[in-house]
C-alpha positions in Angstrom: -0.6 3.6 -29.3 2.0 5.8 -27.7 0.0 8.9 -28.7 -3.1 7.6 -26.9 -1.1 7.2 -23.7 0.4 10.7 -24.1 -3.1 12.2 -24.6 -4.5 10.3 -21.6 -1.7 11.5 -19.3 -2.1 15.0 -20.6 -5.9 15.0 -19.9 -5.4 13.6 -16.4 -2.8 16.3 -15.6 -5.0 19.1 -17.0 -7.9 17.9 -14.8 -5.7 17.9 -11.7 -4.3 21.3 -12.6 -7.8 22.8 -13.1 -9.1 21.2 -9.8 -6.3 22.9 -8.0 -7.0 26.2 -9.6 -10.7 26.0 -8.8 -10.1 25.0 -5.2 -7.5 27.6 -4.4 -10.0 30.7 -4.4 -12.2 28.8 -2.0 -9.3 28.4 0.4 -8.5 32.1 0.0 -12.1 33.0 0.9 -12.0 30.8 4.0 -8.7 32.2 5.0 -9.9 35.8 4.6 -12.9 35.0 6.8 -10.8 33.5 9.6 -9.3 35.7 12.4 -5.7 36.9 11.7 -3.2 34.9 13.6 -5.6 32.2 14.7 -4.9 28.5 14.4 -7.5 28.2 11.7 -5.7 31.0 9.7 -2.4 29.1 10.1 -4.1 25.9 8.9 -5.4 27.7 5.8 -1.9 29.0 5.0 -0.5 25.5 5.1 -3.3 24.2 3.0 -2.8 26.9 0.4 0.9 26.3 0.2 0.5 22.6 -0.1 -2.1 22.9 -2.8 0.1 25.1 -4.9 3.4 23.4 -4.3 2.3 19.7 -4.2 -0.7 19.5 -6.5 -1.2 22.5 -8.8 2.3 23.4 -10.0 3.4 19.8 -10.6 0.1 19.1 -12.5 0.8 22.2 -14.6 4.3 20.9 -15.5 3.0 17.4 -16.0 0.4 18.8 -18.5 3.1 20.6 -20.5 5.4 17.7 -20.9 3.0 15.4 -22.8 1.6 18.3 -24.7 5.0 19.1 -26.1 5.7 15.4 -26.8 2.4 15.0 -28.6 3.1 18.0 -30.7 6.3 16.3 -32.0 4.6 13.0 -32.8 3.7 12.6 -36.5 0.0 11.6 -36.6 0.8 9.2 -39.5 3.2 7.3 -37.3 1.1 7.5 -34.1 -0.4 4.1 -34.3 2.8 2.3 -35.5 3.6 1.0 -38.9 0.8 0.2 -41.4 -0.2 -3.4 -41.9 1.4 -5.2 -44.8 -1.8 -6.9 -46.0 
C-alpha cells in the first residue's frame, strides 16, 4: 500500500514538473516579444522567476524523493505481509 502512495505522489510531481518546463518557453517567447523595460516585460520576469522557484524546482525535487524511496522498497514487501491462509 505504501508503494502505491509513493508512486502516486511521484507521478503527480512529475506532471507538475513537466507542466512547468513546457510553460516556461512560452513565457520566454512572450517576454522576448515585449518591449525592453516596459511594465509587461517586468511582469514576464516576475512570472518566469515564480514559475521556476515556486513550481518547477520544488516539483523536480518532489519527484526525486519518492523515486529514491520507491527504489529502496522491496517489491515483495510492498503490499505488506502475505496472508496466513
